[in-house]
C-alpha positions, -999 to 999 in steps of 0.1 A, spaced: -179 276 627 -142 282 633 -121 274 603 -85 284 612 -62 285 642 -59 323 638 -97 324 645 -92 302 676 -63 324 689 -83 356 683 -114 343 701 -94 332 731 -77 366 734 -111 382 735 -120 364 767 -100 388 789 -94 360 815 -61 349 828 -53 312 823 -23 294 838 -2 267 821 23 244 839 52 232 818 72 203 833 108 199 819 107 235 807 144 239 805 146 240 767 144 268 741 110 259 726 93 256 760 106 290 771 97 306 738 62 292 741 57 305 776 70 340 766 48 341 735 17 330 755 24 358 780 31 385 754 0 376 734 -22 376 765 -32 340 761 -18 326 794 7 328 822 30 299 829 46 280 857 80 265 846 94 234 862 129 222 855 165 231 859 161 266 873 196 278 863 191 266 827 156 281 826 168 315 837 197 314 812 173 306 783 149 333 795 176 359 794 187 348 759 152 352 747 146 387 762 128 376 793 137 376 830 132 353 859 105 376 873 83 368 843 73 334 856 71 312 887 100 288 884 102 256 903 136 239 904 134 201 896 160 184 874 143 149 875 119 148 846 95 122 861 93 142 893 87 174 872 57 157 856 43 147 890 47 182 903 29 196 873 0 172 878 -1 182 915 -4 219 906 -33 210 883 -50 190 910 -46 219 934 -62 243 910 -30 263 905 -28 255 868 -56 252 841 -35 235 814 -7 209 814 17 214 786 45 188 780 80 203 780 112 185 770 103 151 783 90 119 768 52 116 764 51 82 782 68 97 812 43 125 815 13 102 809 25 79 837 20 108 861 -13 119 845 -28 84 847 -17 76 882 -48 61 899 -43 80 932 -25 112 923 -32 117 886 -58 136 865 -80 106 857 -118 109 854 -143 83 845 -137 90 808 -112 75 784 -83 99 777 -78 105 740 -58 130 719 -75 150 692 -50 163 666 -64 191 644 -50 205 612 -60 232 587 -72 212 556 -51 223 526 -79 212 503 -101 240 517 -76 269 515 -94 284 486 -129 279 502 -124 298 534 -106 271 554 -117 241 574 -104 222 604 -101 184 604 -94 162 634 -75 130 637 -78 107 667 -60 91 685 -23 94 678 -10 98 713 -27 76 740 -42 42 731 -20 20 708 -46 -4 695 -81 7 707 -109 -18 710 -145 -11 699 -156 6 731 -124 27 733 -130 38 697 -166 48 706 -153 70 735 -125 84 713 -151 94 687 -173 111 714 -143 130 728 -135 143 693 -171 152 686 -172 172 718 -142 192 707 -156 200 673 -190 210 687 -171 236 708 -155 248 675 -190 254 661 -194 222 640 -229 215 650 -231 180 636 -195 168 629 -190 144 601 -170 114 613 -152 89 591 -141 56 607 -109 50 587 -94 19 572 -77 10 539 -109 -2 523 -146 6 523 -158 -31 525 -163 -46 560 -143 -78 564 -140 -97 596 -103 -105 587 -96 -68 588 -105 -57 623 -106 -19 615 -133 -25 589 -154 -46 612 -151 -21 640 -162 6 616 -193 -14 606 -202 -19 643 -197 18 651 -219 28 622 -246 4 634 -244 20 669 -248 54 653 -279 43 633 -294 29 665 -290 63 682 -262 51 706 -238 77 691 -253 111 689 -247 147 677 -227 137 646 -228 117 613 -208 85 612 -197 66 581 -172 38 576 -151 20 569 -136 47 547 -103 50 530 -83 83 530 -90 91 493 -128 90 498 -125 110 530 -106 137 512 -125 138 478 -161 133 469 -152 124 434 -133 93 447 -165 81 464 -184 87 431 -157 69 411 -159 39 435 -197 39 434 -199 47 472 -229 67 484 -218 91 511 -231 121 530 -196 132 541 -170 122 515 -149 153 508 -163 171 538 -150 149 567 -145 168 600 -131 139 621 -111 109 611 -112 81 637 -81 61 629 -77 23 634 -45 26 655 -21 48 674 5 43 646 -18 52 617 -30 84 634 4 95 645 20 90 611 -8 106 591 -8 136 615 29 142 612 26 143 574 7 176 578 34 190 601 66 179 584 58 175 547 30 201 544 39 227 571 3 231 581 -10 249 612 -19 222 637 -28 218 674 -40 191 696 -55 184 730 -62 154 752 -98 151 764 -109 130 793 -86 142 820 -97 167 847 -77 195 829 -65 198 792 -33 179 787 -11 189 757 14 164 744 28 183 714 59 167 699 92 180 713 100 190 678 69 212 673 76 249 671 64 274 697 37 285 673 22 250 671 23 248 709 5 282 711 -21 268 688 -27 239 712 -29 262 742 -55 283 724 -74 252 713 -75 238 748 -88 270 762 -115 273 736 -127 237 737 -122 228 774 -125 260 795 -152 281 780 
């Protein structure tokens, strides 16, 4: 079972295979730093799309040269996204990493019915962080889904989001991931849709319709984090304090909780979109190069092995 992003990076480096990333709107410092770090650490090569003059200028400032990468000049960010998707469709890139452009703009190209990267599966983002509560116990990775794609998922979308996240965690060595369907309370109430969806998902799990994991819910964040909170509330749980995946009730909830771990706790994080024909990485434009490297390694380990 993989417990840290260092373990993920080290395992990917051991593959000895060359992977290719395409970065649309790569004409900013963090995108270039990420591409250079991925190359220097033998994780991946990159194709850079954007303002070529600016890309070369930044490369030189950071100790690289224009010969380090294939550079495609395109100053229109939407068109850059379309070009990046095309390279993935043609097999010239294994991973699509968002550069300095809005997520919605990139996803418009990814989700295009005729020229995008759609499959029959729902696209969902799995955000993973190193759990601070496990630092003294050897480490642990915890996933949050979905903070990047579906604003207010219905029951069927939540089921598919759950299955995408379970697939990722199984690749990380979590043989039977523990999934908490999150809400603000543990009591199902039809007036609180997230609690009722949680109840229905647990029923699906008990009927064998959701496999290869343990599903409980509805569950509040305190119970997911600490077993003693469940005991204090009189809740019987197999997974309290040991949750691997938190299935959040909405885009907003997932996104805000995830960013707490980045900006308030400075944790190592990474995330990857599952359900497209190649891994799609939509790290925030404010994420450091290190966090984007984490996402690249995560996408290789969980999608390309």
